[in-house]
Backbone as a printed PyTorch tensor [residue, N CA C, xyz], in Angstrom:
tensor([[[-361.1360,  -33.2040,  128.2420],
         [-362.0590,  -32.0820,  127.8340],
         [-361.7100,  -30.6910,  128.5550]],

        [[-361.2730,  -29.6130,  127.6870],
         [-360.7080,  -28.4660,  128.4860],
         [-361.9140,  -27.7460,  128.0980]],

        [[-362.1700,  -26.7580,  129.7040],
         [-363.5480,  -25.5000,  128.7940],
         [-363.1880,  -24.4970,  128.9720]],

        [[-362.2140,  -23.7790,  128.8380],
         [-361.9020,  -22.1950,  128.6800],
         [-362.6680,  -21.2190,  128.4760]],

        [[-362.4630,  -20.4460,  129.4960],
         [-363.5690,  -18.9410,  129.7560],
         [-362.9540,  -17.6940,  128.5520]],

        [[-363.5770,  -16.7540,  127.2880],
         [-362.9290,  -16.1480,  126.6630],
         [-363.6300,  -15.5530,  125.9020]],

        [[-363.1800,  -15.8070,  124.6760],
         [-363.5360,  -14.9960,  123.7620],
         [-363.4800,  -15.4610,  122.3240]],

        [[-364.2320,  -15.3640,  121.4730],
         [-363.7710,  -16.7670,  119.4010],
         [-363.6040,  -15.2860,  118.8000]],

        [[-362.0520,  -15.7810,  118.7970],
         [-361.3590,  -14.5360,  117.8490],
         [-361.7130,  -14.3580,  116.3770]],

        [[-362.5160,  -15.7610,  115.6330],
         [-362.2780,  -15.9040,  114.9070],
         [-362.3040,  -17.6420,  114.2850]],

        [[-363.2410,  -17.6580,  113.2040],
         [-363.0060,  -19.5120,  112.7330],
         [-362.8040,  -19.2940,  111.0910]],

        [[-362.1170,  -19.8680,  110.2970],
         [-361.9380,  -20.0850,  109.0660],
         [-362.7250,  -21.0640,  108.4660]],

        [[-364.0780,  -21.1340,  108.4910],
         [-364.9290,  -22.3450,  107.7100],
         [-364.4100,  -23.2130,  106.8130]],

        [[-363.9670,  -23.1440,  105.7180],
         [-363.3910,  -23.7970,  104.6160],
         [-361.9430,  -24.7350,  105.6870]],

        [[-361.2950,  -24.0370,  106.2520],
         [-359.8480,  -24.4800,  107.0690],
         [-360.1680,  -25.7500,  108.0080]],

        [[-362.0850,  -24.8980,  108.5640],
         [-361.8850,  -25.1480,  109.8880],
         [-360.7060,  -25.5180,  110.8910]],

        [[-360.5330,  -24.4880,  110.7980],
         [-359.6430,  -23.5750,  111.9930],
         [-360.1960,  -22.4060,  113.0160]],

        [[-360.0530,  -22.5180,  113.8730],
         [-359.9590,  -21.6280,  114.9090],
         [-359.2010,  -20.8220,  116.0770]],

        [[-359.6200,  -19.7600,  116.0240],
         [-358.5640,  -19.0540,  117.2190],
         [-359.4580,  -18.6440,  118.3370]],

        [[-359.2260,  -19.2580,  119.5050],
         [-360.1300,  -18.4380,  120.7040],
         [-359.2990,  -17.6630,  121.9390]],

        [[-359.9930,  -16.4410,  122.2730],
         [-358.7560,  -15.8860,  123.6500],
         [-359.2100,  -16.4170,  124.4610]],

        [[-358.2550,  -16.7840,  124.9780],
         [-358.7440,  -17.7220,  126.6810],
         [-358.1370,  -16.5350,  127.6260]],

        [[-358.9670,  -16.3730,  128.7630],
         [-358.9460,  -15.5770,  129.6920],
         [-357.5540,  -16.6210,  130.6290]],

        [[-357.4550,  -17.3960,  130.7270],
         [-356.3530,  -18.6220,  131.7280],
         [-355.2050,  -18.3420,  130.5770]],

        [[-355.1640,  -18.6740,  129.4920],
         [-354.0390,  -18.9830,  128.9260],
         [-353.5890,  -17.7510,  127.6200]],

        [[-354.3580,  -17.3140,  127.6640],
         [-354.4900,  -16.8460,  126.1390],
         [-354.8390,  -17.6290,  124.6810]],

        [[-354.2470,  -16.8890,  124.1480],
         [-354.4900,  -17.4760,  122.8280],
         [-354.6450,  -18.9130,  122.5320]],

        [[-355.6460,  -19.4550,  121.9820],
         [-355.5890,  -21.2280,  121.9140],
         [-355.8380,  -21.0260,  120.3900]],

        [[-355.2250,  -21.7380,  119.3120],
         [-355.2920,  -21.7780,  117.9860],
         [-355.2790,  -23.3860,  117.8320]],

        [[-356.2340,  -24.0210,  117.0570],
         [-356.4570,  -25.5960,  116.4870],
         [-356.9650,  -25.7960,  115.5700]],

        [[-357.9770,  -26.8900,  115.3370],
         [-358.9230,  -27.7100,  114.4620],
         [-360.2270,  -27.1030,  115.0910]],

        [[-361.4810,  -26.9520,  113.8880],
         [-362.4880,  -27.1920,  114.9200],
         [-363.1210,  -28.6950,  114.3400]],

        [[-364.0720,  -29.0860,  114.8580],
         [-364.0430,  -30.5330,  114.8870],
         [-365.2240,  -30.6350,  113.5450]],

        [[-365.3780,  -31.7870,  112.6890],
         [-365.4460,  -31.8730,  111.2210],
         [-366.9500,  -31.5260,  110.9470]],

        [[-367.7860,  -32.2600,  112.3270],
         [-368.6920,  -32.4260,  112.4160],
         [-369.9310,  -31.6270,  112.7660]],

        [[-368.7470,  -29.9280,  112.4040],
         [-369.3900,  -28.7990,  112.8370],
         [-369.1730,  -28.3710,  110.7500]],

        [[-370.2050,  -27.7610,  110.1780],
         [-370.5020,  -27.4120,  109.1530],
         [-369.7300,  -26.1620,  108.8720]],

        [[-369.6130,  -25.9980,  107.1750],
         [-369.0020,  -24.6560,  107.3430],
         [-370.1310,  -23.7200,  107.5590]],

        [[-371.5190,  -23.8340,  107.4670],
         [-372.3030,  -22.8290,  107.5390],
         [-372.3470,  -22.6860,  109.3510]],

        [[-372.5690,  -23.5230,  109.8240],
         [-372.1710,  -23.6220,  110.7840],
         [-371.3430,  -22.6650,  111.6080]],

        [[-370.3050,  -22.7870,  111.0180],
         [-368.8550,  -22.2060,  111.2730],
         [-368.9380,  -20.4860,  111.2150]],

        [[-369.9360,  -20.0410,  109.6110],
         [-370.1050,  -18.9630,  109.3270],
         [-370.6230,  -18.0130,  110.2090]],

        [[-371.6880,  -19.2990,  110.7950],
         [-372.5590,  -18.5720,  112.1420],
         [-372.0710,  -18.5530,  113.2810]],

        [[-371.2650,  -18.8540,  113.3170],
         [-370.1010,  -18.8590,  114.5160],
         [-369.2990,  -17.5400,  114.6610]],

        [[-368.8640,  -16.9620,  113.3810],
         [-368.2290,  -15.7200,  113.4420],
         [-369.5390,  -14.8200,  113.3110]],

        [[-370.3670,  -15.1670,  113.0430],
         [-371.3470,  -14.0340,  113.1780],
         [-372.1890,  -13.3310,  114.7760]],

        [[-372.2130,  -14.7960,  115.4930],
         [-372.5520,  -14.2090,  116.7500],
         [-371.5020,  -14.3760,  117.9910]],

        [[-370.1940,  -15.4950,  117.6060],
         [-369.6960,  -15.1490,  118.9940],
         [-368.3920,  -14.6070,  118.9170]],

        [[-367.7590,  -14.2610,  117.7980],
         [-366.9390,  -13.3610,  118.0980],
         [-366.7860,  -12.1560,  118.8130]],

        [[-366.1360,  -11.8390,  119.4840],
         [-366.2460,  -10.8960,  120.6870],
         [-367.5180,  -11.2370,  121.8360]],

        [[-367.7830,  -12.2570,  121.5220],
         [-368.5880,  -12.5210,  122.7570],
         [-368.2090,  -13.6780,  123.6640]],

        [[-368.4940,  -13.3380,  125.1640],
         [-368.0150,  -14.0450,  126.3920],
         [-368.9700,  -15.3380,  125.9760]],

        [[-368.0290,  -16.6360,  126.2050],
         [-368.1140,  -18.1310,  126.0010],
         [-367.4180,  -18.9830,  126.3460]],

        [[-367.5100,  -20.0990,  126.6580],
         [-366.8720,  -20.9830,  127.4470],
         [-366.5320,  -22.0410,  125.8560]],

        [[-365.4740,  -22.2540,  125.7050],
         [-365.2990,  -23.3380,  124.3980],
         [-365.3440,  -24.6820,  125.2700]],

        [[-365.7130,  -25.6420,  124.4300],
         [-365.5080,  -26.9910,  124.9710],
         [-364.1220,  -27.9920,  123.8420]],

        [[-363.3110,  -27.3910,  123.9880],
         [-362.1840,  -27.8100,  123.6400],
         [-361.2400,  -29.5380,  123.9680]],

        [[-361.3660,  -30.1510,  123.1820],
         [-360.6140,  -31.8000,  123.4920],
         [-359.1390,  -31.3370,  123.0080]],

        [[-358.3740,  -31.6820,  123.8750],
         [-356.4730,  -31.3650,  124.0020],
         [-355.8580,  -32.5640,  123.9190]],

        [[-355.3560,  -33.0480,  122.9240],
         [-354.2430,  -33.8280,  122.6450],
         [-352.6250,  -33.2110,  122.8280]],

        [[-352.1790,  -34.0910,  123.9860],
         [-350.9830,  -33.9780,  124.3180],
         [-349.4690,  -34.9310,  124.2950]],

        [[-348.5430,  -34.4010,  123.2240],
         [-348.0060,  -35.6120,  123.3250],
         [-346.6420,  -35.4300,  124.6350]],

        [[-346.5490,  -36.4220,  125.1700],
         [-345.5780,  -36.0830,  126.2660],
         [-344.5330,  -37.0930,  125.7790]],

        [[-343.0740,  -36.3540,  126.7090],
         [-341.7820,  -37.1680,  126.5410],
         [-341.2810,  -37.1850,  128.1950]],

        [[-341.0820,  -37.8480,  128.3460],
         [-340.6140,  -38.1840,  130.1480],
         [-341.2700,  -37.5440,  131.2990]],

        [[-342.6660,  -37.4920,  130.7080],
         [-343.4250,  -36.3480,  132.2350],
         [-343.5690,  -35.2820,  131.5650]],

        [[-342.7390,  -34.3860,  130.2170],
         [-342.9780,  -33.4370,  129.8010],
         [-343.3880,  -33.1500,  128.5060]],

        [[-344.3210,  -32.0460,  128.7040],
         [-345.5870,  -31.4970,  127.4570],
         [-344.4030,  -31.5220,  125.9030]],

        [[-344.2230,  -32.0820,  124.7900],
         [-343.8230,  -31.6990,  123.7290],
         [-344.5450,  -30.5630,  122.5430]],

        [[-345.3020,  -31.4330,  122.8360],
         [-346.7530,  -30.8200,  121.6670],
         [-348.2790,  -31.0230,  122.4150]],

        [[-348.9590,  -29.6000,  122.2790],
         [-350.3460,  -29.8320,  122.0400],
         [-351.6000,  -29.4580,  121.1210]],

        [[-352.5880,  -30.5720,  120.7540],
         [-353.4740,  -29.2720,  119.9460],
         [-354.4720,  -29.4450,  119.9470]],

        [[-355.8850,  -28.6410,  119.5540],
         [-356.7010,  -28.5160,  120.0610],
         [-357.6460,  -28.4110,  119.3860]],

        [[-358.8250,  -29.2750,  119.6340],
         [-360.1660,  -29.2200,  118.6560],
         [-361.0300,  -29.1760,  119.5600]],

        [[-361.6070,  -27.6160,  118.4190],
         [-362.6300,  -26.6320,  119.4280],
         [-363.8140,  -28.1250,  118.7150]],

        [[-364.9510,  -27.9700,  119.7430],
         [-366.2970,  -29.1120,  119.7870],
         [-367.4480,  -28.4370,  119.7070]],

        [[-367.5910,  -27.2940,  120.9080],
         [-368.6860,  -26.3370,  120.5010],
         [-368.5540,  -25.3200,  121.3060]],

        [[-369.3670,  -23.8410,  121.5430],
         [-369.2600,  -22.9890,  122.1130],
         [-370.2190,  -22.9160,  123.1580]],

        [[-370.2520,  -22.3720,  124.4430],
         [-371.2270,  -22.5220,  125.1670],
         [-371.1520,  -20.7710,  125.7240]],

        [[-372.4790,  -21.0760,  126.4520],
         [-372.4800,  -19.2250,  126.9390],
         [-372.0620,  -19.6620,  128.3940]],

        [[-371.5300,  -18.4700,  128.9690],
         [-370.7630,  -18.9320,  130.3470],
         [-372.0520,  -19.0460,  131.4090]],

        [[-371.7300,  -19.6630,  132.1540],
         [-372.5700,  -19.5450,  133.5730],
         [-371.9120,  -18.5600,  134.5040]],

        [[-373.5870,  -17.7420,  134.6840],
         [-372.9180,  -17.0310,  135.9620],
         [-372.7120,  -17.6890,  137.0930]],

        [[-371.2090,  -17.6980,  137.5210],
         [-370.4310,  -17.8330,  138.5530],
         [-370.6930,  -16.6840,  140.0860]],

        [[-371.4170,  -15.7770,  139.9170],
         [-371.2030,  -14.6000,  140.7340],
         [-372.8320,  -14.7750,  141.7950]],

        [[-373.5760,  -15.8210,  140.9290],
         [-374.8320,  -16.0870,  141.6030],
         [-375.9170,  -15.1080,  141.1940]],

        [[-375.7830,  -14.2190,  140.6530],
         [-376.6450,  -13.7410,  140.4470],
         [-377.6720,  -13.8700,  138.8120]]])
């Protein structure tokens, strides 16, 4: 499970697809967990787009001879980032 910090760029509720702007790796695109309803995803668009967040993403990698051939991403949830500056 990967937990990048960044901002949700948007979700396509009917297609269950997302785009997330991660601070450390740029744009992440993929599928949204089917356990999240279209109504929940509409709420994500209203409440999370452009807001600081931590994405809980399952990453699947296809390897050949130790090299990554393909990565797929599955968004499981979004969380508010914890303050790492102690404030």
